[in-house]
C-alpha positions as CSV (number, residue, x, y, z in Angstrom):
1,X,-46.8,-63.9,66.4
2,X,-50.2,-62.5,65.6
3,X,-53.4,-64.3,66.7
4,X,-55.4,-66.3,64.2
5,X,-58.6,-64.6,63.0
6,X,-62.0,-66.2,62.8
7,X,-65.2,-64.6,61.5
8,X,-68.0,-64.2,64.0
9,X,-71.3,-63.2,62.2
10,X,-73.4,-60.5,63.9
11,X,-71.8,-60.7,67.3
12,X,-73.4,-59.0,70.3
13,X,-71.8,-55.9,71.6
14,X,-70.1,-57.2,74.7
15,X,-67.5,-56.0,77.2
16,X,-64.2,-57.6,78.4
17,X,-64.9,-60.5,80.6
18,X,-67.9,-61.6,78.6
19,X,-68.2,-65.0,76.8
20,X,-68.5,-65.4,73.0
21,X,-69.3,-68.6,71.2
22,X,-68.0,-69.6,67.8
23,X,-70.1,-72.1,65.9
24,X,-70.5,-73.7,62.5
25,X,-67.9,-73.6,59.8
26,X,-65.7,-71.2,61.6
27,X,-65.7,-73.4,64.7
28,X,-64.8,-76.4,62.5
29,X,-61.9,-74.4,61.1
30,X,-60.7,-73.6,64.6
31,X,-60.9,-77.3,65.4
32,X,-58.9,-78.2,62.3
33,X,-56.3,-75.7,63.5
34,X,-56.2,-77.5,66.8
35,X,-57.3,-74.4,68.8
36,X,-57.6,-75.3,72.4
37,X,-58.2,-73.9,75.9
38,X,-55.8,-71.1,76.7
39,X,-55.1,-70.1,73.1
40,X,-55.5,-66.5,72.2
41,X,-57.5,-65.7,69.0
42,X,-59.3,-62.8,67.4
43,X,-63.0,-62.9,66.5
44,X,-64.0,-60.2,63.9
45,X,-67.3,-59.2,62.5
46,X,-66.0,-58.2,59.0
47,X,-67.0,-54.5,59.7
48,X,-64.1,-53.4,61.8
49,X,-65.1,-54.9,65.2
50,X,-62.4,-57.1,66.7
51,X,-62.7,-59.2,69.9
52,X,-59.3,-60.3,71.3
53,X,-60.3,-63.4,73.3
54,X,-58.8,-66.4,75.2
55,X,-60.3,-69.7,74.5
56,X,-62.0,-71.3,77.5
57,X,-62.8,-74.6,75.9
58,X,-65.1,-76.6,73.7
59,X,-68.8,-77.3,74.3
60,X,-69.5,-80.0,71.8
61,X,-68.7,-78.6,68.3
62,X,-68.8,-75.0,69.6
63,X,-65.8,-73.0,70.8
64,X,-66.2,-70.8,73.8
65,X,-64.0,-67.8,74.6
66,X,-63.6,-65.0,77.1
67,X,-63.2,-61.5,75.8
68,X,-60.0,-59.8,76.8
69,X,-60.2,-56.7,74.7
70,X,-62.5,-55.0,72.2
71,X,-61.3,-52.8,69.3
72,X,-63.3,-50.9,66.7
73,X,-61.3,-49.8,63.7
74,X,-62.7,-46.9,61.6
75,X,-60.7,-45.5,58.7
76,X,-61.1,-42.1,57.0
77,X,-60.4,-43.6,53.6
78,X,-62.1,-46.4,51.7
79,X,-60.3,-48.2,48.8
80,X,-62.4,-49.6,45.9
81,X,-61.0,-52.0,43.3
82,X,-62.8,-52.3,40.0
83,X,-61.3,-55.6,38.6
84,X,-61.8,-56.6,35.0
85,X,-62.9,-60.2,34.6
86,X,-59.9,-62.3,33.6
87,X,-59.4,-65.9,32.7
88,X,-57.2,-68.5,34.5
89,X,-58.2,-67.4,38.0
90,X,-56.1,-64.2,37.6
91,X,-59.0,-62.0,38.8
92,X,-59.4,-64.1,41.9
93,X,-55.7,-63.7,42.6
94,X,-56.1,-60.0,42.2
95,X,-58.8,-59.6,44.7
96,X,-57.1,-62.0,47.1
97,X,-53.9,-60.0,47.3
98,X,-55.9,-56.7,47.2
99,X,-57.8,-57.8,50.3
100,X,-54.5,-58.6,52.0
101,X,-53.2,-55.1,51.4
102,X,-56.4,-53.3,52.5
103,X,-59.1,-53.0,49.9
104,X,-62.6,-52.4,51.2
105,X,-64.8,-53.0,48.2
106,X,-64.5,-55.0,45.0
107,X,-66.5,-54.4,41.8
108,X,-66.2,-57.1,39.1
109,X,-66.1,-55.5,35.7
110,X,-67.2,-57.2,32.5
111,X,-65.5,-54.8,30.1
112,X,-65.7,-55.0,26.3
113,X,-62.5,-57.0,26.0
114,X,-63.2,-59.4,28.9
115,X,-63.0,-63.0,27.7
116,X,-64.9,-64.2,30.8
117,X,-68.5,-63.1,30.6
118,X,-70.7,-62.7,33.7
119,X,-74.0,-63.7,32.1
120,X,-77.1,-63.2,34.3
121,X,-77.3,-66.8,35.6
122,X,-73.6,-66.8,36.6
123,X,-73.4,-63.3,38.1
124,X,-74.5,-64.3,41.6
125,X,-72.3,-67.4,41.5
126,X,-69.3,-65.3,40.6
127,X,-70.2,-62.8,43.4
128,X,-70.5,-65.7,45.9
129,X,-67.2,-67.2,44.8
130,X,-65.3,-63.9,45.0
131,X,-66.9,-63.3,48.5
132,X,-65.4,-66.5,49.8
133,X,-62.0,-65.6,48.3
134,X,-62.0,-62.3,50.1
135,X,-63.2,-63.9,53.4
136,X,-60.3,-66.3,53.3
137,X,-57.8,-63.5,52.5
138,X,-59.3,-61.3,55.3
139,X,-58.6,-64.1,57.9
140,X,-55.1,-64.9,56.5
141,X,-54.1,-61.3,56.6
142,X,-55.5,-60.8,60.1
143,X,-57.9,-58.0,59.0
144,X,-61.1,-57.1,60.8
145,X,-62.8,-55.9,57.6
146,X,-64.3,-58.3,55.0
147,X,-64.4,-56.5,51.7
148,X,-67.8,-56.3,50.1
149,X,-68.1,-57.8,46.6
150,X,-70.6,-56.3,44.2
151,X,-72.5,-58.1,41.5
152,X,-70.6,-57.8,38.1
153,X,-71.2,-54.6,36.1
154,X,-70.8,-53.8,32.5
155,X,-69.0,-50.7,31.2
156,X,-72.2,-48.6,30.9
157,X,-73.0,-49.4,34.5
158,X,-69.5,-48.8,35.7
159,X,-69.3,-45.4,34.0
160,X,-72.5,-44.3,35.8
161,X,-70.9,-45.5,39.1
162,X,-67.8,-43.5,38.4
163,X,-69.8,-40.4,37.7
164,X,-71.7,-40.7,41.0
165,X,-68.5,-41.4,42.9
166,X,-66.5,-38.5,41.5
167,X,-69.5,-36.2,42.0
168,X,-69.4,-37.2,45.7
169,X,-65.7,-36.4,45.9
170,X,-64.1,-39.7,45.3
171,X,-60.8,-40.0,43.4
172,X,-60.9,-42.5,40.6
173,X,-57.8,-43.8,38.9
174,X,-57.8,-45.9,35.7
175,X,-54.6,-47.9,35.5
176,X,-53.5,-47.7,31.9
177,X,-50.2,-48.1,30.1
178,X,-50.8,-45.2,27.8
179,X,-51.1,-42.6,30.6
180,X,-48.6,-39.8,30.6
181,X,-48.5,-39.4,34.4
182,X,-47.6,-42.0,37.0
183,X,-49.5,-42.8,40.1
184,X,-46.5,-41.9,42.3
185,X,-46.4,-38.4,40.7
186,X,-50.0,-38.0,41.6
187,X,-49.4,-39.1,45.2
188,X,-46.3,-37.1,46.0
189,X,-48.1,-33.8,46.7
190,X,-50.5,-35.6,49.1
191,X,-47.6,-37.4,50.8
192,X,-46.1,-34.1,51.8
193,X,-49.0,-33.7,54.3
194,X,-49.4,-37.1,55.8
195,X,-52.6,-37.9,57.6
196,X,-52.9,-40.8,60.1
197,X,-55.5,-43.2,58.6
198,X,-56.6,-46.7,59.6
199,X,-57.2,-49.0,56.7
200,X,-60.0,-51.0,58.2
201,X,-63.8,-50.7,58.5
202,X,-65.4,-47.9,56.5
203,X,-68.7,-46.4,55.7
204,X,-70.7,-47.5,52.7
205,X,-71.4,-45.5,49.5
206,X,-69.3,-43.1,47.5
207,X,-67.7,-40.4,49.7
208,X,-65.0,-37.8,49.6
209,X,-62.8,-40.4,51.4
210,X,-62.9,-43.0,48.6
211,X,-60.1,-43.9,46.2
212,X,-61.0,-46.2,43.3
213,X,-58.6,-48.2,41.1
214,X,-59.8,-49.5,37.8
215,X,-58.0,-52.5,36.2
216,X,-58.9,-53.8,32.8
217,X,-58.8,-57.4,31.6
218,X,-55.9,-59.1,29.8
219,X,-56.9,-57.4,26.5
220,X,-56.9,-54.0,28.1
221,X,-59.4,-51.2,28.1
222,X,-60.8,-50.0,24.8
223,X,-60.3,-46.4,23.7
224,X,-64.1,-45.8,23.9
225,X,-64.2,-47.1,27.4
226,X,-61.2,-45.0,28.4
227,X,-62.7,-41.8,26.9
228,X,-66.1,-42.4,28.6
229,X,-64.4,-43.1,32.0
230,X,-62.3,-39.9,31.8
231,X,-65.4,-37.9,30.8
232,X,-67.1,-39.3,33.9
233,X,-64.3,-37.9,36.1
234,X,-61.7,-40.7,36.2
235,X,-57.9,-39.9,35.9
236,X,-55.6,-42.2,33.9
237,X,-52.3,-43.1,35.5
238,X,-49.6,-45.7,34.8
239,X,-47.7,-47.6,37.5
240,X,-44.2,-47.4,36.0
241,X,-42.1,-48.4,33.1
242,X,-43.4,-52.0,32.9
243,X,-46.8,-53.4,32.0
244,X,-48.3,-55.4,34.8
245,X,-50.8,-58.2,34.5
246,X,-54.5,-57.8,35.5
247,X,-53.8,-59.9,38.5
248,X,-51.1,-57.6,39.9
249,X,-51.9,-54.0,38.8
250,X,-54.5,-53.2,41.4
251,X,-52.5,-54.6,44.3
252,X,-49.4,-52.7,43.3
253,X,-51.4,-49.5,43.1
254,X,-53.0,-50.0,46.5
255,X,-49.6,-50.8,48.0
256,X,-48.1,-47.6,46.6
257,X,-50.9,-45.5,48.1
258,X,-50.6,-47.3,51.4
259,X,-46.9,-46.5,51.5
260,X,-47.3,-42.9,50.5
261,X,-50.0,-42.4,53.1
262,X,-47.8,-43.8,55.9
263,X,-50.3,-46.6,56.7
264,X,-47.5,-49.2,57.0
265,X,-44.9,-47.1,58.9
């Protein structure tokens, strides 16, 4: 059984044999889980650093642990999910499962057909809420990387980001039911030359090692948005013969590319 994961903010760089202290809400969570002396847990910084530790005991409300091993995970690919705002919590479901299967960054997208609107006074609140969702998913899935969550963007802002990302060498896929080519057809040539890649911590900013997935809201992406995105360098693909919900499309796409790349072998 894998060790439970707890988030340790800005930990010091320490070697095996050193002591680390877990405090605050994370320590409270460990207490609720009845973590006690002798238990093995992982402490992660959300950026790929993982301390495998053995709990030495409790000092008041703080958990103390001895470092057994230190791992730093650095991938050569970074996955970005652009998720259209959806109603009924489906967008939160999308980013939760995407975090579990390895996304590194989430961009909330207020598209033209989004029923949910991220007005200025709600933008930061939405970002904070999504950040907490990804944190919980990171811990549940035993990852060491906490996906960053951007402030919501509108279509004009997103198109500019796509232009910048593709100019820097990123691959951007728009998941759309009208596409003539499937994602798996795009991935098959690359799969013939597998490259060992870790799916954890990654550098920031658009790079040639980024893959983006754009998922529209329940009402879909407008023709004008689709045209502008393809002109900006994005490629339209479909996932298969069925039409998926906004909550599942991004995760399915990410799962496919993880499988083709051999990340889960």
